[in-house]
C-alpha positions as CSV (number, residue, x, y, z in Angstrom):
1,M,209.6,98.8,-35.3
2,Q,209.8,97.2,-31.8
3,F,212.3,99.8,-30.9
4,A,209.5,102.6,-31.5
5,Y,207.4,100.5,-28.8
6,F,210.2,100.5,-26.4
7,K,210.7,104.3,-27.0
8,V,207.0,105.0,-26.3
9,T,206.9,102.8,-23.2
10,F,210.0,104.3,-21.7
11,L,208.6,107.9,-22.2
12,E,205.3,106.9,-20.4
13,L,207.2,105.2,-17.6
14,W,210.3,107.4,-17.1
15,L,209.1,108.8,-14.0
16,S,208.4,105.5,-12.3
17,I,211.5,104.2,-13.4
18,L,213.3,107.2,-12.0
19,T,211.6,106.8,-8.7
20,I,212.5,103.1,-8.2
21,C,216.2,103.9,-9.1
22,F,216.2,106.7,-6.5
23,I,214.8,104.3,-3.7
24,L,217.3,101.8,-4.7
25,I,220.2,104.3,-4.7
26,I,218.9,105.5,-1.2
27,S,218.7,101.9,0.2
28,K,222.3,101.1,-1.0
29,L,223.5,104.3,0.5
30,M,221.9,103.5,3.7
31,T,223.6,100.2,3.7
32,Y,227.1,101.3,2.7
33,A,227.0,104.4,5.1
34,G,226.1,102.1,8.0
35,L,222.7,103.7,8.7
36,S,220.8,100.4,8.4
37,M,223.1,99.1,10.9
38,A,222.8,102.0,13.3
39,L,219.1,101.9,13.1
40,G,219.0,98.2,13.7
41,E,221.2,98.4,16.8
42,S,218.8,101.1,18.1
43,I,215.7,99.3,17.2
44,A,217.2,96.2,18.9
45,K,216.6,97.7,22.2
46,T,213.1,96.5,22.0
47,G,214.5,93.0,22.5
48,A,212.4,90.2,22.4
49,M,209.4,92.1,21.5
50,F,210.6,93.3,18.2
51,P,209.3,90.1,16.2
52,L,206.0,91.5,17.0
53,L,206.8,94.9,15.9
54,S,208.7,93.6,12.7
55,P,205.3,93.3,10.4
56,I,204.3,96.8,11.5
57,L,207.5,98.3,10.2
58,G,206.8,96.5,7.0
59,W,203.5,97.7,6.9
60,L,204.6,101.3,7.5
61,G,207.3,100.9,4.7
62,V,204.9,99.7,2.1
63,F,202.3,102.4,3.0
64,M,205.1,105.0,2.5
65,T,206.7,103.7,-0.7
66,G,203.8,101.8,-2.3
67,S,205.7,98.9,-3.1
68,V,206.6,95.6,-1.2
69,V,210.1,95.6,-3.4
70,N,210.9,99.1,-2.2
71,N,210.0,98.3,1.3
72,N,212.2,95.2,1.3
73,S,215.3,96.9,-0.2
74,L,215.0,99.9,2.4
75,F,214.1,97.7,5.5
76,A,215.3,94.2,5.0
77,P,218.8,95.3,6.0
78,I,217.5,96.9,9.3
79,Q,215.5,93.7,9.8
80,A,218.5,91.5,9.5
81,S,220.6,93.9,11.7
82,V,218.0,93.7,14.5
83,A,217.8,89.9,14.1
84,Q,221.7,89.6,14.7
85,N,221.5,92.1,17.6
86,I,218.8,90.2,19.4
87,G,219.9,86.7,18.5
88,T,216.9,85.8,16.3
89,N,216.7,84.1,12.8
90,G,217.2,86.9,10.2
91,A,214.8,85.1,7.9
92,L,212.1,85.2,10.4
93,L,212.1,89.0,10.8
94,V,212.7,89.7,7.0
95,S,209.8,87.4,6.2
96,A,207.7,89.3,8.9
97,N,208.6,92.5,7.3
98,T,207.4,91.3,4.0
99,V,204.1,89.8,5.3
100,G,203.3,93.2,6.9
101,G,204.2,94.9,3.6
102,V,201.7,92.6,1.7
103,A,199.0,93.5,4.0
104,A,199.7,97.2,3.6
105,K,199.7,96.9,-0.1
106,L,195.8,96.4,-0.1
107,I,195.5,100.0,1.5
108,S,198.4,101.9,0.2
109,P,197.4,105.3,-1.4
110,Q,199.2,104.3,-4.7
111,S,197.0,101.1,-5.0
112,I,193.8,102.7,-4.2
113,A,194.6,105.4,-6.8
114,I,195.3,102.6,-9.6
115,A,192.2,100.8,-8.5
116,T,190.0,104.0,-8.8
117,A,191.6,104.9,-12.1
118,S,190.9,101.7,-13.6
119,V,187.2,101.5,-12.7
């Protein structure tokens, strides 16, 4: 009987599961292909100003993907690369990325659609 519930749940959520899998695949491909490192090196040219811009990158990532987890999987390696290049603590930039993402979650189109549908 419990397998039937699992099957129904999976059939309802398969598009969401597929989307999350594709985003994780893209983030791993970006990391393994060196794209995250290349983007980090080019963004590092902003120098000491980047810690102020880091939450904005997190904000944009969540606004585009609709999820803080997806944002972190895509942009945390870039933030860590920038931190290494400008000599800043990587945890500071990754956490600033997450803070910006949490702020954007309030106004992301996906969250607004879910809130509207539940009213």
